N, C-alpha and C positions, 0 to 999 in steps of 0.2 A: 274457599271462594267460590268454585265451582257448583258445589252442593246449594250453598246460599243464592246463588243465581239462579238454578233450577227451580228451587222451592219457590223463589220470588216469581218467576214466569208461570209455575202452574197456580200460585196462590192468585194471582192477578187473573189468569184465565177463568179460574174458577168463581170468584167474585163478579166477573163480567158476564158470565153464563147465568148466575143466578138473579142478576138484576133482569137480564132479557127474558127469562123464563116467567118474571113476576109481571111483565107487562102485558096486556090483552088487545095490544095492537093487529088490526089484519096483516100488518106486514112483518110480525115478530119471527113466523118461521123463516121468512127471506133472509131477516136478520141475522137470525141464528145459524144459518146457513154460511153466511158471509164471515161471520165471526169465528165460526169451525174452521175456514179455510185460512184466516189468519193466524189461528193458535197453530195450525199444522206448520205453516211457514215459519212461525217464530220458532218453534221447536226443531225444524229443521235446519235452521240457521245455527242454532245453538248445538246441535250434536255435530253439524260439519265443522263448526270451529272448534270442536274438544277432540283431545286426542285420546286415543283408545283406553290408556290406563286412567285418565281423568274420569271418562264416561262410567267405566267399570266401577272406580271408587265412589262415584255419585249414586250410582245405581244401588250400591250396598248400603249407603247412608240414607236413602230417603226410605218411604214407607212402601209397602209392598205395591199398593195401590197405585202410588205415583211411579212407582219403577216399571211397573206393567203399561202404564199409559205411556211411558217414554220408549220402552221396549219395542212397542207395538209399532212405532214410528223409525225405529232404527233401521236403515237400509240392509238388505239381507248380505251386500256384500261386505258389510263392515260387522257385522254379528260374531263371524268365527273370532277375529283379532280381539272382540270384546270379551267373548266367552273365556280366552285364556288369561285373562286377569281378573277373572270373576271366582269367587268363593263356590265351593260344591252347593253350598245351599242355595244361594241365591239363583245360581245356574240351574237347580231343579225347578225353582219356583217359575222363573221366566221363560226357560227354554225347553221344560219339560224333560229335564234329563239329558239334553243334547250334550254329546262331547264334542268339544273343539277338535279339528283335524289339522295335519300339516299340509293344508291346501297350495299355497304359494311357495313354501319351502321344499326342500329336498332333503329329507332326513334318510340316511342310509345306514343300517345297523348289521353288523356281520357277527356269527358266531362260527368258531372252529370246530368243523365237523370232518372228520377221517382226514385230517391233516389238511384240508382246504377251508376256505373261508366260505362260508354259506349266508346269503344275504336274507334277512328275516323282512316281510314287507311290514312296513308300518304306516298305519292310515290314523290312528288317533292314540290317545294317552293310554287306553287300556291295552294297547298291543304292547307295550314296553313290559308287563308283567310277564313273570316267569320264562324269561330269557337269560342268558349269561353270555353277551357280547365282549368280543375283545375290542371291536372297533366301531366307534359312532361319528359318522361323518355329518357335520351339520352345515348345509349350504343355505345362505340368505334366509336363515332363522330369525323371528322376532326376537325381541327381548322377553317377553314372556314365555315363548317356546324355551329359550334357553334356561330361563328361571325353572320352568318345570322340569326339564330334564336334569339340570343341575341338582333340582331339591329331591330328585328321584334316586339318583346316585350320591348325594350327600357330597356336592361339589359345585362351586361356584364357576359359570361358564361366562366368559368376559366377551365383549364385542373385539372382533379383530381390527378393526379401524381404531378403537381407542387403543389398543396395545402399541398400534405405531407411534403414539406420543410418548412412549415411554423412552428413558435412556437405554443405550445398547445395552450398558452392564446389568439392566434391570430386567432384562428381557428374558433371562434365563435363571431360575430359581426353584426352591424346593418350599412350600408352604408349610405352617404348622400341622396340616393333615397329613403330610408326607406325599403331597401330592406334586408332580414334576411340572413345571411350567416353561414351555419353549414358546418362543415367538421368532418365525422365519419367513423369509421373503421368498416367493417362488416366481417363476420367470414363466411369462404368458405372451405368445405371440399372436397378434390378432390383425389381419389384414395389412402384413408387413410392418407393423409397429410392436415394438417389445415394451412389457410394462412389468413392474414387480407388483405382485398381489400379496398381500398380508395373510398370513395363517397362524392361528394360534392353536398349539398343541396342549394337551393335559393328559398326563399318564397319571391314572388314580384306580386302585382296587382291580388291577389287571385289565383295565379299559384304556384306550387311548382315543381321547375326543379332539377332533379336528373341526375347527370353526373357520369359517371363510365365507366370503361373500361375492366370489367369481369362481367359474366352473373352470378347472384346469386339467390339462391333457396328463398331467402326471398322475392325478390322481385316478383317470379313468383308466390309464395302462397299468396301475397297480390293482385296482379292482379286477381287471380281466386277467392278469396272471394270478392273483391268489385263487382267483374263483376256478381256475381251470387247471393249476399246477399243484400236485399234490406236495405239501411239505414245504411248500414256499415260505410259509411263516409258521411259528410254532407258538407266539406269544404277541401282546401289543408292541413290545419293543422291536420285534423284528418288521412289524408293519412301518413304526416309524422310520428305522435304518433304512428299508427299502424305498420309502418315499424321498429321501435326501438323496440316494444312490441314483434314483430315475431323474432326480432334479438335475443333478451334474450330469447324466447323460443328455437331458434336454439341452442344458448349457453346453456341452460339447458340440452337438448337432448346430447350434445356433453360431458357434464359433466357425465351425466349417462353412456356414453359409456365408458369413462375412468375408471370410479368407476369399472365397469364391467371387463375391463381390468387388472385393478390393483389386483381385487379378484383373477382373474385367476394367476396373477403373485405370489400373495401372497400363494396360494396353492403349487406352485411349490417351493417357497422359503422356507415355513414351513417344508417341509419334512425331515425326518431325515438324509438323504445323500443327497448332493448337489454337484455334478461335476463342475470342472472348466468350461467346455463348457456350462452347463446350467445356471452358474451364469454370464457367458458374455452375453449369450442371455437375461437373465433377467435384466442385468444392461442397456443393449440397449432397452428394453422395457420401462423399468422405466423413462430412460432419455427421449425418446419420447413424453411420457405421462406428464412428467414434463415441457416440452415445450410448448405442447399443452394446458395444463392447465393455465401456464403463459400467454400465448397468449389470451386465454379466460377472463383470468382476467382484462388482459389490454383492452379488447374490451368492455367490460360491464361496465368498468370505465370510458371510453371515451363515451360510451351512458349516463352515469349518468351526467358527466360534460355538455353533449349538453340539457338534460333535465332542469338541475339545471339553465343554461342560459335561456331558454325559461320560467321558472319559475320566475328568477328575473328580466326579461325583462317584465312581465305582458302581454304577448303577448296570453294568453290562455283564454277561456272561463271557467265558472265554471265546466261544464261537462268535458272540457279538462284537466283541472287541476285536477280533480278527477282521469282520466285516467292516467296522469303524475304520480302523486303521488304511484298508484298501480304499475307502472312499476318500480318506484323507490324501493319499496318494495319487488320486486320480485328480483331487483338488490341487495338488501341487503341479502337476503336469498342466494344468489348464491354466494355473497363475503364470507359468513361463510362456505359454501360448499367448494370452491375453498381453504379457508384456510385448512379446514379438510383434502382434498385431499394432498395437500402440506405435511401435518404432516404424512399421510399415506405413501406419496413418500418417506419420508426423514427415516421412520422406516425401508420400505423394502429395501431403499438403506443401510442402517447400517445392516442389517440382512444378505443381499448378502455379504457384504463386509467380515462381522464376519464368513460366511461360508469358504468363499476364505482365510482368515487368519487360520481357522481351517484346511484345506486342506493342507496347508503350514506347520503348526505344525505338522501334522502326517507325511509329507516327512521328516520333520527336526528329528523327533522321531526314524524314521526308518534308518537315517543315524546314529543316535547316539548309537543305539543299535547295528547296524552292526560294528560301530567302536569299542565297549565295547567287543564285541564278538571276535574280532581278535586281541584285546590288548595283551591277554596272549601268543597268536600263534604268535604275532611279535616279543616277548620276546623269545619265544623257538627258534624262526628262527634265531634271533640275536646271540643266545648262540649256535647254531648249526653252525654257520659260523665262530666261533673261532677255535684257534688250539687246545684250551682245550678238545673240543667234541673228534678232532682225539685221543686225549691222553686217554679220559675215556673209549674209544670203541677199544681201543687197543686189538687184538687178537680175536676181533669179526669180522666177514665177514660184507663188506659195505653194501652188499643188506639187510642184517639182521638189521643192525644197524639204515639205514635211513627208513626202513619200520617201524621198532619200534618207530623211533621219529616222523614219520608222524602220526600213529597210536596214538600216546600220544597228539599231538598237536589236533587231531580231538575229542578225548576223552574231553580235557581241554576246546575247544571251544563249545563244547555241552552242558556240564555241566554250564558252564558261561551263555549260553542262557536259560537254565532251571531256573537257580537262578534269572536272570532277569525278566523272566515271574512270576515265584513265588513272586517277590518283586511287581511287578506291579497288580498282583491280589491281595494282601493284601492291596495295598494303594487304590484299587478301594472300597473294602469292608469297609476299614474306612471310605473313603467317604460318602459312601452309609449309614453306621449307625449314621453319623452326620447328 
C-alpha cells in the first residue's frame, strides 16, 4: 500500500509538471516554482507519516529514478535508520555505499584477552568482522540493528519489552539452534524510586547477548570489574552468573536502605504523641517501602528461577555450579530478610493506624465531655423558657432574674466539669494500680 501511494504521488507530480512546462504563459516560471514547493511538502508529509521499514521497502520497490528523487528529500536525521532496513545494492545506489552506524544506541562488544575483557570499539557494521567476542551488550538498539547483529551471528535477537509478555514458564528455554534464552528483571533505582528493568539474555556460539532498553548500574559495575581484574571471567557463562550475583548484591543494598528508612519511621511512630499529619506521612513512607520491598522480592525470585533453569539444564561447569549455588544461598538469605521487613512494615502500619484511632477517640471524648457539661445547662434553659419561670420570678425585676439564672447555669456547668475530671482521675488511678 505504501508503494502504491508513493507511486501515485510521483505520477501525479510528473503529470502536473509536464502540463505546466507545455504552457507558454509569462507566469509559467512562477507557477512551476510554487508547484515544486507543493510537491516537496507532499513528499515530506508522506515521509514523515511512514515508518523507517516502510520507507526502506518502498524505496526498494520503486524505480531507481523515483527512489533517488525521494531519498534526496529524506531528512538527514532519518537516513541512518532507513539505511539499516535497506539492501546493500539499493544502499550503494542511493547513499554511495554509506554504512549505517550505531548512532543512537550503545553497542558494547567485549573480547577475552589475557584473562580480562577487552572492549572493541564498534561504529558501523563492518567493525563486527574478524572479532571473536564473548559478550555483546545491546542498549536501546532498533529492530533493524538487532536483526543485522542476529543475522551476523546466526541468531534471532528479540525485543526485551516483548519478552515481558511471555508466561514466566516460557522465559527460560533452549531453542532448536541450541541457543539458551533467559529473560530476567533487574533492579533500577532512579531518583528514590525503584523499578524493574527487563533484560533478555541469549547464549549462543560462546557469546552472551544482553538486550535491554535502560542503563543499569549492575552492568556498569560488571564491565568495570571484568576490564580491570584478570581472571574475573573465563567465558560467557561467567559473565551471566556475575551479572546475576551483582544484581543480588544491589538488591541487598536496597534492602539495607529500606531497613534504615523503616527505623527512622519507627522512631517517629513510637513517640508518645503522633499527629494526624505525621501519621499520614508515615503511612505514605511505609507504603513506598512496602512496594519496593515487594519489587525486590520479585526480582530475586526471578533470578532464582533463572539459576535453577541453568542448573537443571546441566549447562554449567563445576566451578560455575558452585558459583550459582552461592548466589542461590545469598538469595535465600535475602528472602528471609524481605519476610522480616514485611513483618516490620505490618507492625508499623498497625501502630500508625492505632495512633490515628487514639486521636479520633480523643476528639470523641472531648465532644462527650462537652455535651455532658452542657446537659444540665440545657435543662435549665428549657425551664427558663417556660411560662412557670415568669410566675416564679414575679415581683423580681427581669435583669436581676435573668442574671441570677445565667449565674446558676454557669456554676452548675462548672461543677459538672469538675465532677467529670475527678471521675477521670480516679479511673486512671485504678488502672495504674492494676
